[in-house]
HTML snippet that shows the backbone in 3Dmol.js (N, CA, C, O; Angstrom):
<script src="https://3Dmol.org/build/3Dmol-min.js"></script>
<div id="view" style="width:600px;height:400px;position:relative"></div>
<script>
const pdb = `
ATOM      1  N   MET A   1      20.917   1.999  35.481  1.00  0.00           N
ATOM      2  CA  MET A   1      22.089   2.621  36.047  1.00  0.00           C
ATOM      3  C   MET A   1      22.658   1.715  37.127  1.00  0.00           C
ATOM      4  O   MET A   1      21.922   1.160  37.942  1.00  0.00           O
ATOM      5  N   LEU A   2      23.974   1.573  37.122  1.00  0.00           N
ATOM      6  CA  LEU A   2      24.636   0.730  38.105  1.00  0.00           C
ATOM      7  C   LEU A   2      24.950   1.512  39.373  1.00  0.00           C
ATOM      8  O   LEU A   2      25.237   2.708  39.319  1.00  0.00           O
ATOM      9  N   PRO A   3      24.895   0.828  40.519  1.00  0.00           N
ATOM     10  CA  PRO A   3      25.244   1.501  41.778  1.00  0.00           C
ATOM     11  C   PRO A   3      26.692   1.991  41.767  1.00  0.00           C
ATOM     12  O   PRO A   3      27.544   1.438  41.072  1.00  0.00           O
ATOM     13  N   LYS A   4      26.946   3.016  42.534  1.00  0.00           N
ATOM     14  CA  LYS A   4      28.268   3.642  42.624  1.00  0.00           C
ATOM     15  C   LYS A   4      29.353   2.658  43.061  1.00  0.00           C
ATOM     16  O   LYS A   4      30.491   2.758  42.602  1.00  0.00           O
ATOM     17  N   ASP A   5      29.023   1.721  43.932  1.00  0.00           N
ATOM     18  CA  ASP A   5      30.013   0.790  44.477  1.00  0.00           C
ATOM     19  C   ASP A   5      30.105  -0.523  43.699  1.00  0.00           C
ATOM     20  O   ASP A   5      30.589  -1.517  44.239  1.00  0.00           O
ATOM     21  N   THR A   6      29.656  -0.549  42.453  1.00  0.00           N
ATOM     22  CA  THR A   6      29.707  -1.775  41.657  1.00  0.00           C
ATOM     23  C   THR A   6      31.145  -2.272  41.527  1.00  0.00           C
ATOM     24  O   THR A   6      32.068  -1.485  41.316  1.00  0.00           O
ATOM     25  N   ASP A   7      31.323  -3.582  41.657  1.00  0.00           N
ATOM     26  CA  ASP A   7      32.631  -4.227  41.582  1.00  0.00           C
ATOM     27  C   ASP A   7      33.379  -3.779  40.318  1.00  0.00           C
ATOM     28  O   ASP A   7      32.845  -3.877  39.213  1.00  0.00           O
ATOM     29  N   THR A   8      34.609  -3.289  40.481  1.00  0.00           N
ATOM     30  CA  THR A   8      35.363  -2.735  39.348  1.00  0.00           C
ATOM     31  C   THR A   8      35.751  -3.802  38.326  1.00  0.00           C
ATOM     32  O   THR A   8      35.779  -3.514  37.130  1.00  0.00           O
ATOM     33  N   ASP A   9      36.050  -5.021  38.761  1.00  0.00           N
ATOM     34  CA  ASP A   9      36.375  -6.094  37.816  1.00  0.00           C
ATOM     35  C   ASP A   9      35.143  -6.446  36.978  1.00  0.00           C
ATOM     36  O   ASP A   9      35.263  -6.764  35.794  1.00  0.00           O
ATOM     37  N   PHE A  10      33.977  -6.390  37.587  1.00  0.00           N
ATOM     38  CA  PHE A  10      32.735  -6.627  36.852  1.00  0.00           C
ATOM     39  C   PHE A  10      32.550  -5.564  35.777  1.00  0.00           C
ATOM     40  O   PHE A  10      32.190  -5.885  34.645  1.00  0.00           O
ATOM     41  N   LEU A  11      32.790  -4.314  36.116  1.00  0.00           N
ATOM     42  CA  LEU A  11      32.648  -3.230  35.137  1.00  0.00           C
ATOM     43  C   LEU A  11      33.601  -3.413  33.961  1.00  0.00           C
ATOM     44  O   LEU A  11      33.233  -3.141  32.818  1.00  0.00           O
ATOM     45  N   LYS A  12      34.828  -3.873  34.233  1.00  0.00           N
ATOM     46  CA  LYS A  12      35.787  -4.138  33.162  1.00  0.00           C
ATOM     47  C   LYS A  12      35.294  -5.260  32.253  1.00  0.00           C
ATOM     48  O   LYS A  12      35.482  -5.205  31.038  1.00  0.00           O
ATOM     49  N   ALA A  13      34.668  -6.271  32.836  1.00  0.00           N
ATOM     50  CA  ALA A  13      34.137  -7.389  32.046  1.00  0.00           C
ATOM     51  C   ALA A  13      32.971  -6.937  31.171  1.00  0.00           C
ATOM     52  O   ALA A  13      32.862  -7.363  30.021  1.00  0.00           O
ATOM     53  N   VAL A  14      32.103  -6.085  31.697  1.00  0.00           N
ATOM     54  CA  VAL A  14      30.936  -5.603  30.945  1.00  0.00           C
ATOM     55  C   VAL A  14      31.367  -4.902  29.658  1.00  0.00           C
ATOM     56  O   VAL A  14      30.721  -5.056  28.622  1.00  0.00           O
ATOM     57  N   VAL A  15      32.441  -4.144  29.718  1.00  0.00           N
ATOM     58  CA  VAL A  15      32.921  -3.392  28.559  1.00  0.00           C
ATOM     59  C   VAL A  15      33.259  -4.322  27.393  1.00  0.00           C
ATOM     60  O   VAL A  15      33.144  -3.927  26.233  1.00  0.00           O
ATOM     61  N   ASN A  16      33.669  -5.537  27.690  1.00  0.00           N
ATOM     62  CA  ASN A  16      34.093  -6.485  26.654  1.00  0.00           C
ATOM     63  C   ASN A  16      33.011  -7.501  26.295  1.00  0.00           C
ATOM     64  O   ASN A  16      33.329  -8.605  25.851  1.00  0.00           O
ATOM     65  N   THR A  17      31.754  -7.152  26.477  1.00  0.00           N
ATOM     66  CA  THR A  17      30.656  -8.053  26.139  1.00  0.00           C
ATOM     67  C   THR A  17      29.684  -7.378  25.180  1.00  0.00           C
ATOM     68  O   THR A  17      29.695  -6.160  25.001  1.00  0.00           O
ATOM     69  N   ILE A  18      28.838  -8.212  24.566  1.00  0.00           N
ATOM     70  CA  ILE A  18      27.766  -7.702  23.716  1.00  0.00           C
ATOM     71  C   ILE A  18      26.450  -8.348  24.149  1.00  0.00           C
ATOM     72  O   ILE A  18      26.456  -9.467  24.662  1.00  0.00           O
ATOM     73  N   PRO A  19      25.330  -7.666  23.951  1.00  0.00           N
ATOM     74  CA  PRO A  19      24.045  -8.238  24.358  1.00  0.00           C
ATOM     75  C   PRO A  19      23.600  -9.364  23.426  1.00  0.00           C
ATOM     76  O   PRO A  19      23.897  -9.360  22.232  1.00  0.00           O
ATOM     77  N   VAL A  20      22.890 -10.317  23.998  1.00  0.00           N
ATOM     78  CA  VAL A  20      22.280 -11.405  23.245  1.00  0.00           C
ATOM     79  C   VAL A  20      20.813 -11.042  23.064  1.00  0.00           C
ATOM     80  O   VAL A  20      20.111 -10.790  24.044  1.00  0.00           O
ATOM     81  N   LYS A  21      20.349 -11.013  21.831  1.00  0.00           N
ATOM     82  CA  LYS A  21      18.972 -10.611  21.545  1.00  0.00           C
ATOM     83  C   LYS A  21      17.971 -11.482  22.290  1.00  0.00           C
ATOM     84  O   LYS A  21      18.143 -12.695  22.408  1.00  0.00           O
ATOM     85  N   GLU A  22      16.932 -10.844  22.785  1.00  0.00           N
ATOM     86  CA  GLU A  22      15.801 -11.488  23.446  1.00  0.00           C
ATOM     87  C   GLU A  22      16.182 -12.268  24.704  1.00  0.00           C
ATOM     88  O   GLU A  22      15.439 -13.148  25.139  1.00  0.00           O
ATOM     89  N   ARG A  23      17.316 -11.952  25.278  1.00  0.00           N
ATOM     90  CA  ARG A  23      17.734 -12.569  26.538  1.00  0.00           C
ATOM     91  C   ARG A  23      18.340 -11.493  27.415  1.00  0.00           C
ATOM     92  O   ARG A  23      18.860 -10.494  26.916  1.00  0.00           O
ATOM     93  N   ARG A  24      18.276 -11.689  28.683  1.00  0.00           N
ATOM     94  CA  ARG A  24      18.911 -10.763  29.623  1.00  0.00           C
ATOM     95  C   ARG A  24      20.334 -11.236  29.864  1.00  0.00           C
ATOM     96  O   ARG A  24      20.693 -11.652  30.966  1.00  0.00           O
ATOM     97  N   MET A  25      21.143 -11.163  28.800  1.00  0.00           N
ATOM     98  CA  MET A  25      22.472 -11.738  28.845  1.00  0.00           C
ATOM     99  C   MET A  25      23.454 -10.908  28.034  1.00  0.00           C
ATOM    100  O   MET A  25      23.110 -10.350  26.992  1.00  0.00           O
ATOM    101  N   LEU A  26      24.689 -10.838  28.534  1.00  0.00           N
ATOM    102  CA  LEU A  26      25.817 -10.254  27.814  1.00  0.00           C
ATOM    103  C   LEU A  26      26.855 -11.359  27.643  1.00  0.00           C
ATOM    104  O   LEU A  26      27.075 -12.156  28.555  1.00  0.00           O
ATOM    105  N   VAL A  27      27.490 -11.405  26.477  1.00  0.00           N
ATOM    106  CA  VAL A  27      28.469 -12.457  26.215  1.00  0.00           C
ATOM    107  C   VAL A  27      29.744 -11.833  25.675  1.00  0.00           C
ATOM    108  O   VAL A  27      29.711 -10.936  24.832  1.00  0.00           O
ATOM    109  N   GLY A  28      30.870 -12.327  26.180  1.00  0.00           N
ATOM    110  CA  GLY A  28      32.180 -11.913  25.708  1.00  0.00           C
ATOM    111  C   GLY A  28      33.052 -13.133  25.492  1.00  0.00           C
ATOM    112  O   GLY A  28      32.593 -14.263  25.657  1.00  0.00           O
ATOM    113  N   ILE A  29      34.299 -12.916  25.126  1.00  0.00           N
ATOM    114  CA  ILE A  29      35.223 -14.036  24.886  1.00  0.00           C
ATOM    115  C   ILE A  29      35.466 -14.824  26.167  1.00  0.00           C
ATOM    116  O   ILE A  29      35.523 -16.054  26.134  1.00  0.00           O
ATOM    117  N   LYS A  30      35.610 -14.133  27.289  1.00  0.00           N
ATOM    118  CA  LYS A  30      35.917 -14.798  28.557  1.00  0.00           C
ATOM    119  C   LYS A  30      34.803 -14.675  29.590  1.00  0.00           C
ATOM    120  O   LYS A  30      34.955 -15.161  30.711  1.00  0.00           O
ATOM    121  N   ASP A  31      33.687 -14.036  29.240  1.00  0.00           N
ATOM    122  CA  ASP A  31      32.657 -13.757  30.241  1.00  0.00           C
ATOM    123  C   ASP A  31      31.244 -13.969  29.707  1.00  0.00           C
ATOM    124  O   ASP A  31      30.959 -13.741  28.532  1.00  0.00           O
ATOM    125  N   ILE A  32      30.380 -14.407  30.600  1.00  0.00           N
ATOM    126  CA  ILE A  32      28.931 -14.419  30.381  1.00  0.00           C
ATOM    127  C   ILE A  32      28.332 -13.711  31.590  1.00  0.00           C
ATOM    128  O   ILE A  32      28.671 -14.022  32.732  1.00  0.00           O
ATOM    129  N   ILE A  33      27.449 -12.766  31.333  1.00  0.00           N
ATOM    130  CA  ILE A  33      26.784 -12.038  32.408  1.00  0.00           C
ATOM    131  C   ILE A  33      25.294 -12.128  32.151  1.00  0.00           C
ATOM    132  O   ILE A  33      24.831 -11.810  31.056  1.00  0.00           O
ATOM    133  N   LEU A  34      24.535 -12.562  33.157  1.00  0.00           N
ATOM    134  CA  LEU A  34      23.100 -12.627  32.964  1.00  0.00           C
ATOM    135  C   LEU A  34      22.351 -12.127  34.180  1.00  0.00           C
ATOM    136  O   LEU A  34      22.828 -12.198  35.312  1.00  0.00           O
ATOM    137  N   TYR A  35      21.164 -11.619  33.908  1.00  0.00           N
ATOM    138  CA  TYR A  35      20.281 -11.125  34.957  1.00  0.00           C
ATOM    139  C   TYR A  35      19.188 -12.159  35.131  1.00  0.00           C
ATOM    140  O   TYR A  35      18.544 -12.556  34.160  1.00  0.00           O
ATOM    141  N   ALA A  36      18.976 -12.594  36.350  1.00  0.00           N
ATOM    142  CA  ALA A  36      17.972 -13.618  36.619  1.00  0.00           C
ATOM    143  C   ALA A  36      17.024 -13.150  37.708  1.00  0.00           C
ATOM    144  O   ALA A  36      17.441 -12.723  38.784  1.00  0.00           O
ATOM    145  N   GLU A  37      15.740 -13.242  37.400  1.00  0.00           N
ATOM    146  CA  GLU A  37      14.736 -12.977  38.418  1.00  0.00           C
ATOM    147  C   GLU A  37      14.450 -14.291  39.122  1.00  0.00           C
ATOM    148  O   GLU A  37      15.110 -15.293  38.845  1.00  0.00           O
ATOM    149  N   GLN A  38      13.510 -14.307  40.000  1.00  0.00           N
ATOM    150  CA  GLN A  38      13.268 -15.463  40.851  1.00  0.00           C
ATOM    151  C   GLN A  38      13.033 -16.749  40.063  1.00  0.00           C
ATOM    152  O   GLN A  38      12.123 -16.844  39.240  1.00  0.00           O
ATOM    153  N   GLN A  39      13.867 -17.709  40.336  1.00  0.00           N
ATOM    154  CA  GLN A  39      13.762 -19.065  39.811  1.00  0.00           C
ATOM    155  C   GLN A  39      14.323 -19.983  40.875  1.00  0.00           C
ATOM    156  O   GLN A  39      15.024 -19.533  41.781  1.00  0.00           O
ATOM    157  N   ASN A  40      14.023 -21.254  40.774  1.00  0.00           N
ATOM    158  CA  ASN A  40      14.570 -22.196  41.743  1.00  0.00           C
ATOM    159  C   ASN A  40      16.038 -22.481  41.475  1.00  0.00           C
ATOM    160  O   ASN A  40      16.861 -22.466  42.391  1.00  0.00           O
ATOM    161  N   GLU A  41      16.359 -22.739  40.225  1.00  0.00           N
ATOM    162  CA  GLU A  41      17.717 -23.090  39.865  1.00  0.00           C
ATOM    163  C   GLU A  41      17.931 -22.735  38.403  1.00  0.00           C
ATOM    164  O   GLU A  41      16.995 -22.793  37.606  1.00  0.00           O
ATOM    165  N   LEU A  42      19.136 -22.373  38.051  1.00  0.00           N
ATOM    166  CA  LEU A  42      19.485 -22.028  36.675  1.00  0.00           C
ATOM    167  C   LEU A  42      20.418 -23.085  36.116  1.00  0.00           C
ATOM    168  O   LEU A  42      21.189 -23.702  36.852  1.00  0.00           O
ATOM    169  N   GLU A  43      20.344 -23.288  34.813  1.00  0.00           N
ATOM    170  CA  GLU A  43      21.336 -24.119  34.157  1.00  0.00           C
ATOM    171  C   GLU A  43      22.284 -23.193  33.414  1.00  0.00           C
ATOM    172  O   GLU A  43      21.881 -22.509  32.474  1.00  0.00           O
ATOM    173  N   LEU A  44      23.531 -23.170  33.830  1.00  0.00           N
ATOM    174  CA  LEU A  44      24.549 -22.353  33.180  1.00  0.00           C
ATOM    175  C   LEU A  44      25.267 -23.203  32.144  1.00  0.00           C
ATOM    176  O   LEU A  44      25.801 -24.264  32.469  1.00  0.00           O
ATOM    177  N   ASP A  45      25.283 -22.745  30.908  1.00  0.00           N
ATOM    178  CA  ASP A  45      25.939 -23.469  29.824  1.00  0.00           C
ATOM    179  C   ASP A  45      27.397 -23.026  29.756  1.00  0.00           C
ATOM    180  O   ASP A  45      27.712 -21.948  29.252  1.00  0.00           O
ATOM    181  N   LEU A  46      28.270 -23.871  30.269  1.00  0.00           N
ATOM    182  CA  LEU A  46      29.706 -23.582  30.299  1.00  0.00           C
ATOM    183  C   LEU A  46      30.456 -24.338  29.209  1.00  0.00           C
ATOM    184  O   LEU A  46      31.681 -24.446  29.253  1.00  0.00           O
ATOM    185  N   THR A  47      29.714 -24.864  28.225  1.00  0.00           N
ATOM    186  CA  THR A  47      30.349 -25.675  27.180  1.00  0.00           C
ATOM    187  C   THR A  47      31.308 -24.873  26.309  1.00  0.00           C
ATOM    188  O   THR A  47      32.180 -25.460  25.667  1.00  0.00           O
ATOM    189  N   GLY A  48      31.174 -23.555  26.268  1.00  0.00           N
ATOM    190  CA  GLY A  48      32.082 -22.721  25.488  1.00  0.00           C
ATOM    191  C   GLY A  48      33.381 -22.396  26.196  1.00  0.00           C
ATOM    192  O   GLY A  48      34.265 -21.767  25.614  1.00  0.00           O
ATOM    193  N   PHE A  49      33.510 -22.815  27.443  1.00  0.00           N
ATOM    194  CA  PHE A  49      34.715 -22.535  28.225  1.00  0.00           C
ATOM    195  C   PHE A  49      35.550 -23.808  28.340  1.00  0.00           C
ATOM    196  O   PHE A  49      35.082 -24.812  28.877  1.00  0.00           O
ATOM    197  N   ALA A  50      36.793 -23.770  27.836  1.00  0.00           N
ATOM    198  CA  ALA A  50      37.675 -24.930  27.918  1.00  0.00           C
ATOM    199  C   ALA A  50      38.372 -25.009  29.273  1.00  0.00           C
ATOM    200  O   ALA A  50      38.687 -26.100  29.747  1.00  0.00           O
ATOM    201  N   SER A  51      38.608 -23.875  29.888  1.00  0.00           N
ATOM    202  CA  SER A  51      39.347 -23.838  31.148  1.00  0.00           C
ATOM    203  C   SER A  51      38.395 -23.724  32.331  1.00  0.00           C
ATOM    204  O   SER A  51      37.204 -23.476  32.146  1.00  0.00           O
ATOM    205  N   PRO A  52      38.915 -23.902  33.551  1.00  0.00           N
ATOM    206  CA  PRO A  52      38.068 -23.726  34.730  1.00  0.00           C
ATOM    207  C   PRO A  52      37.458 -22.326  34.769  1.00  0.00           C
ATOM    208  O   PRO A  52      38.040 -21.369  34.258  1.00  0.00           O
ATOM    209  N   CYS A  53      36.299 -22.221  35.373  1.00  0.00           N
ATOM    210  CA  CYS A  53      35.551 -20.968  35.431  1.00  0.00           C
ATOM    211  C   CYS A  53      35.367 -20.501  36.870  1.00  0.00           C
ATOM    212  O   CYS A  53      35.533 -21.257  37.827  1.00  0.00           O
ATOM    213  N   MET A  54      35.022 -19.239  36.978  1.00  0.00           N
ATOM    214  CA  MET A  54      34.627 -18.661  38.255  1.00  0.00           C
ATOM    215  C   MET A  54      33.204 -18.134  38.071  1.00  0.00           C
ATOM    216  O   MET A  54      32.906 -17.446  37.095  1.00  0.00           O
ATOM    217  N   ILE A  55      32.339 -18.467  39.018  1.00  0.00           N
ATOM    218  CA  ILE A  55      30.969 -17.959  39.006  1.00  0.00           C
ATOM    219  C   ILE A  55      30.848 -16.975  40.157  1.00  0.00           C
ATOM    220  O   ILE A  55      31.128 -17.307  41.309  1.00  0.00           O
ATOM    221  N   ARG A  56      30.427 -15.764  39.830  1.00  0.00           N
ATOM    222  CA  ARG A  56      30.205 -14.751  40.856  1.00  0.00           C
ATOM    223  C   ARG A  56      28.769 -14.270  40.741  1.00  0.00           C
ATOM    224  O   ARG A  56      28.218 -14.149  39.647  1.00  0.00           O
ATOM    225  N   CYS A  57      28.188 -14.004  41.878  1.00  0.00           N
ATOM    226  CA  CYS A  57      26.821 -13.517  41.949  1.00  0.00           C
ATOM    227  C   CYS A  57      26.868 -12.130  42.566  1.00  0.00           C
ATOM    228  O   CYS A  57      27.441 -11.930  43.637  1.00  0.00           O
ATOM    229  N   LEU A  58      26.253 -11.170  41.872  1.00  0.00           N
ATOM    230  CA  LEU A  58      26.223  -9.791  42.356  1.00  0.00           C
ATOM    231  C   LEU A  58      24.806  -9.415  42.751  1.00  0.00           C
ATOM    232  O   LEU A  58      23.836  -9.846  42.128  1.00  0.00           O
ATOM    233  N   ASP A  59      24.704  -8.619  43.775  1.00  0.00           N
ATOM    234  CA  ASP A  59      23.418  -8.058  44.177  1.00  0.00           C
ATOM    235  C   ASP A  59      23.175  -6.847  43.274  1.00  0.00           C
ATOM    236  O   ASP A  59      23.944  -5.888  43.332  1.00  0.00           O
ATOM    237  N   PRO A  60      22.119  -6.861  42.435  1.00  0.00           N
ATOM    238  CA  PRO A  60      21.909  -5.746  41.522  1.00  0.00           C
ATOM    239  C   PRO A  60      21.573  -4.426  42.219  1.00  0.00           C
ATOM    240  O   PRO A  60      21.689  -3.361  41.613  1.00  0.00           O
ATOM    241  N   ARG A  61      21.167  -4.486  43.460  1.00  0.00           N
ATOM    242  CA  ARG A  61      20.856  -3.251  44.199  1.00  0.00           C
ATOM    243  C   ARG A  61      22.111  -2.534  44.671  1.00  0.00           C
ATOM    244  O   ARG A  61      22.141  -1.305  44.745  1.00  0.00           O
ATOM    245  N   THR A  62      23.166  -3.315  44.996  1.00  0.00           N
ATOM    246  CA  THR A  62      24.396  -2.720  45.523  1.00  0.00           C
ATOM    247  C   THR A  62      25.565  -2.780  44.547  1.00  0.00           C
ATOM    248  O   THR A  62      26.493  -1.977  44.642  1.00  0.00           O
ATOM    249  N   GLY A  63      25.527  -3.740  43.593  1.00  0.00           N
ATOM    250  CA  GLY A  63      26.636  -3.934  42.668  1.00  0.00           C
ATOM    251  C   GLY A  63      27.791  -4.706  43.267  1.00  0.00           C
ATOM    252  O   GLY A  63      28.842  -4.830  42.638  1.00  0.00           O
ATOM    253  N   LYS A  64      27.618  -5.225  44.468  1.00  0.00           N
ATOM    254  CA  LYS A  64      28.689  -5.941  45.158  1.00  0.00           C
ATOM    255  C   LYS A  64      28.563  -7.450  44.954  1.00  0.00           C
ATOM    256  O   LYS A  64      27.460  -7.990  44.870  1.00  0.00           O
ATOM    257  N   VAL A  65      29.718  -8.119  44.876  1.00  0.00           N
ATOM    258  CA  VAL A  65      29.752  -9.573  44.769  1.00  0.00           C
ATOM    259  C   VAL A  65      29.321 -10.159  46.106  1.00  0.00           C
ATOM    260  O   VAL A  65      29.875  -9.817  47.152  1.00  0.00           O
ATOM    261  N   VAL A  66      28.325 -11.048  46.065  1.00  0.00           N
ATOM    262  CA  VAL A  66      27.820 -11.655  47.298  1.00  0.00           C
ATOM    263  C   VAL A  66      28.131 -13.148  47.381  1.00  0.00           C
ATOM    264  O   VAL A  66      27.946 -13.763  48.431  1.00  0.00           O
ATOM    265  N   LEU A  67      28.604 -13.735  46.275  1.00  0.00           N
ATOM    266  CA  LEU A  67      28.940 -15.157  46.259  1.00  0.00           C
ATOM    267  C   LEU A  67      29.980 -15.396  45.178  1.00  0.00           C
ATOM    268  O   LEU A  67      29.854 -14.877  44.069  1.00  0.00           O
ATOM    269  N   THR A  68      31.017 -16.184  45.494  1.00  0.00           N
ATOM    270  CA  THR A  68      32.046 -16.545  44.522  1.00  0.00           C
ATOM    271  C   THR A  68      32.296 -18.037  44.598  1.00  0.00           C
ATOM    272  O   THR A  68      32.543 -18.584  45.673  1.00  0.00           O
ATOM    273  N   LEU A  69      32.230 -18.696  43.443  1.00  0.00           N
ATOM    274  CA  LEU A  69      32.589 -20.110  43.326  1.00  0.00           C
ATOM    275  C   LEU A  69      33.728 -20.192  42.328  1.00  0.00           C
ATOM    276  O   LEU A  69      33.566 -19.787  41.177  1.00  0.00           O
ATOM    277  N   ASP A  70      34.875 -20.707  42.744  1.00  0.00           N
ATOM    278  CA  ASP A  70      36.064 -20.758  41.897  1.00  0.00           C
ATOM    279  C   ASP A  70      36.373 -22.201  41.529  1.00  0.00           C
ATOM    280  O   ASP A  70      35.983 -23.124  42.244  1.00  0.00           O
ATOM    281  N   GLY A  71      37.074 -22.398  40.414  1.00  0.00           N
ATOM    282  CA  GLY A  71      37.496 -23.738  40.006  1.00  0.00           C
ATOM    283  C   GLY A  71      36.377 -24.591  39.438  1.00  0.00           C
ATOM    284  O   GLY A  71      36.445 -25.819  39.508  1.00  0.00           O
ATOM    285  N   ILE A  72      35.352 -23.972  38.880  1.00  0.00           N
ATOM    286  CA  ILE A  72      34.239 -24.706  38.291  1.00  0.00           C
ATOM    287  C   ILE A  72      34.681 -25.227  36.924  1.00  0.00           C
ATOM    288  O   ILE A  72      35.228 -24.477  36.115  1.00  0.00           O
ATOM    289  N   GLN A  73      34.444 -26.496  36.676  1.00  0.00           N
ATOM    290  CA  GLN A  73      34.853 -27.131  35.427  1.00  0.00           C
ATOM    291  C   GLN A  73      34.146 -26.514  34.230  1.00  0.00           C
ATOM    292  O   GLN A  73      32.923 -26.372  34.234  1.00  0.00           O
ATOM    293  N   GLY A  74      34.907 -26.147  33.211  1.00  0.00           N
ATOM    294  CA  GLY A  74      34.342 -25.669  31.959  1.00  0.00           C
ATOM    295  C   GLY A  74      33.953 -26.845  31.084  1.00  0.00           C
ATOM    296  O   GLY A  74      34.287 -27.989  31.392  1.00  0.00           O
ATOM    297  N   GLY A  75      33.244 -26.571  29.986  1.00  0.00           N
ATOM    298  CA  GLY A  75      32.877 -27.617  29.047  1.00  0.00           C
ATOM    299  C   GLY A  75      31.646 -28.420  29.426  1.00  0.00           C
ATOM    300  O   GLY A  75      31.356 -29.437  28.796  1.00  0.00           O
ATOM    301  N   ILE A  76      30.915 -27.982  30.444  1.00  0.00           N
ATOM    302  CA  ILE A  76      29.732 -28.715  30.907  1.00  0.00           C
ATOM    303  C   ILE A  76      28.566 -27.742  31.112  1.00  0.00           C
ATOM    304  O   ILE A  76      28.720 -26.525  31.009  1.00  0.00           O
ATOM    305  N   LYS A  77      27.416 -28.308  31.401  1.00  0.00           N
ATOM    306  CA  LYS A  77      26.282 -27.507  31.852  1.00  0.00           C
ATOM    307  C   LYS A  77      26.198 -27.695  33.360  1.00  0.00           C
ATOM    308  O   LYS A  77      26.279 -28.819  33.856  1.00  0.00           O
ATOM    309  N   LYS A  78      26.036 -26.603  34.080  1.00  0.00           N
ATOM    310  CA  LYS A  78      26.104 -26.614  35.555  1.00  0.00           C
ATOM    311  C   LYS A  78      24.829 -26.030  36.141  1.00  0.00           C
ATOM    312  O   LYS A  78      24.376 -24.964  35.725  1.00  0.00           O
ATOM    313  N   GLN A  79      24.257 -26.726  37.100  1.00  0.00           N
ATOM    314  CA  GLN A  79      23.103 -26.214  37.831  1.00  0.00           C
ATOM    315  C   GLN A  79      23.607 -25.234  38.883  1.00  0.00           C
ATOM    316  O   GLN A  79      24.595 -25.499  39.568  1.00  0.00           O
ATOM    317  N   PHE A  80      22.924 -24.105  39.007  1.00  0.00           N
ATOM    318  CA  PHE A  80      23.365 -23.065  39.923  1.00  0.00           C
ATOM    319  C   PHE A  80      22.157 -22.370  40.524  1.00  0.00           C
ATOM    320  O   PHE A  80      21.192 -22.064  39.823  1.00  0.00           O
ATOM    321  N   LYS A  81      22.213 -22.126  41.811  1.00  0.00           N
ATOM    322  CA  LYS A  81      21.138 -21.424  42.503  1.00  0.00           C
ATOM    323  C   LYS A  81      21.734 -20.279  43.316  1.00  0.00           C
ATOM    324  O   LYS A  81      22.427 -20.517  44.305  1.00  0.00           O
ATOM    325  N   PRO A  82      21.469 -19.038  42.906  1.00  0.00           N
ATOM    326  CA  PRO A  82      21.945 -17.893  43.700  1.00  0.00           C
ATOM    327  C   PRO A  82      21.331 -17.894  45.097  1.00  0.00           C
ATOM    328  O   PRO A  82      20.287 -18.502  45.332  1.00  0.00           O
ATOM    329  N   LYS A  83      21.991 -17.210  46.006  1.00  0.00           N
ATOM    330  CA  LYS A  83      21.485 -17.132  47.382  1.00  0.00           C
ATOM    331  C   LYS A  83      20.272 -16.224  47.494  1.00  0.00           C
ATOM    332  O   LYS A  83      19.435 -16.417  48.376  1.00  0.00           O
ATOM    333  N   SER A  84      20.164 -15.237  46.611  1.00  0.00           N
ATOM    334  CA  SER A  84      19.031 -14.311  46.676  1.00  0.00           C
ATOM    335  C   SER A  84      18.635 -13.897  45.261  1.00  0.00           C
ATOM    336  O   SER A  84      19.408 -14.026  44.311  1.00  0.00           O
ATOM    337  N   TRP A  85      17.420 -13.401  45.154  1.00  0.00           N
ATOM    338  CA  TRP A  85      16.868 -12.977  43.865  1.00  0.00           C
ATOM    339  C   TRP A  85      16.407 -11.542  43.960  1.00  0.00           C
ATOM    340  O   TRP A  85      16.029 -11.121  45.054  1.00  0.00           O
ATOM    341  N   PRO A  86      16.411 -10.771  42.912  1.00  0.00           N
ATOM    342  CA  PRO A  86      17.047 -11.052  41.635  1.00  0.00           C
ATOM    343  C   PRO A  86      18.559 -11.100  41.779  1.00  0.00           C
ATOM    344  O   PRO A  86      19.115 -10.687  42.797  1.00  0.00           O
ATOM    345  N   ALA A  87      19.212 -11.609  40.746  1.00  0.00           N
ATOM    346  CA  ALA A  87      20.666 -11.764  40.812  1.00  0.00           C
ATOM    347  C   ALA A  87      21.300 -11.468  39.473  1.00  0.00           C
ATOM    348  O   ALA A  87      20.700 -11.691  38.421  1.00  0.00           O
ATOM    349  N   VAL A  88      22.515 -10.965  39.523  1.00  0.00           N
ATOM    350  CA  VAL A  88      23.354 -10.843  38.340  1.00  0.00           C
ATOM    351  C   VAL A  88      24.401 -11.938  38.479  1.00  0.00           C
ATOM    352  O   VAL A  88      25.170 -11.956  39.441  1.00  0.00           O
ATOM    353  N   ILE A  89      24.425 -12.853  37.510  1.00  0.00           N
ATOM    354  CA  ILE A  89      25.381 -13.956  37.543  1.00  0.00           C
ATOM    355  C   ILE A  89      26.450 -13.681  36.508  1.00  0.00           C
ATOM    356  O   ILE A  89      26.159 -13.425  35.340  1.00  0.00           O
ATOM    357  N   TRP A  90      27.697 -13.740  36.956  1.00  0.00           N
ATOM    358  CA  TRP A  90      28.853 -13.438  36.108  1.00  0.00           C
ATOM    359  C   TRP A  90      29.747 -14.655  36.078  1.00  0.00           C
ATOM    360  O   TRP A  90      30.306 -15.046  37.102  1.00  0.00           O
ATOM    361  N   VAL A  91      29.888 -15.263  34.902  1.00  0.00           N
ATOM    362  CA  VAL A  91      30.753 -16.415  34.712  1.00  0.00           C
ATOM    363  C   VAL A  91      31.963 -15.954  33.917  1.00  0.00           C
ATOM    364  O   VAL A  91      31.819 -15.335  32.862  1.00  0.00           O
ATOM    365  N   SER A  92      33.148 -16.252  34.417  1.00  0.00           N
ATOM    366  CA  SER A  92      34.374 -15.864  33.702  1.00  0.00           C
ATOM    367  C   SER A  92      35.353 -17.026  33.677  1.00  0.00           C
ATOM    368  O   SER A  92      35.448 -17.806  34.624  1.00  0.00           O
ATOM    369  N   SER A  93      36.080 -17.119  32.567  1.00  0.00           N
ATOM    370  CA  SER A  93      37.116 -18.148  32.470  1.00  0.00           C
ATOM    371  C   SER A  93      38.452 -17.540  32.849  1.00  0.00           C
ATOM    372  O   SER A  93      38.640 -16.324  32.812  1.00  0.00           O
ATOM    373  N   LYS A  94      39.357 -18.403  33.207  1.00  0.00           N
ATOM    374  CA  LYS A  94      40.676 -17.929  33.656  1.00  0.00           C
ATOM    375  C   LYS A  94      41.606 -17.740  32.498  1.00  0.00           C
ATOM    376  O   LYS A  94      42.757 -17.346  32.689  1.00  0.00           O
TER     377      LYS A  94
END
`;
const viewer = $3Dmol.createViewer("view");
viewer.addModel(pdb, "pdb");
viewer.setStyle({}, {cartoon: {color: "spectrum"}});
viewer.zoomTo();
viewer.render();
</script>
């Protein structure tokens, strides 16, 4: 269950995604959403995005965005480390 104050744009993105089997990930045409437990760094595969991306990190306890990185180049693999764990990482293209 999501917290009451979950970011409304995030909720709209979730509706347009489908789960990826055996992964804690949802994928849509313009969005990737994943749940990550404690790790040092993640590799985000942005090769499916032709345009610049935005990476947002949500606190799963509150549903609020705690970090936003805008203008991230699409078409590459990007190393990313959330500020806190666990984290919900939401990648969206423009």
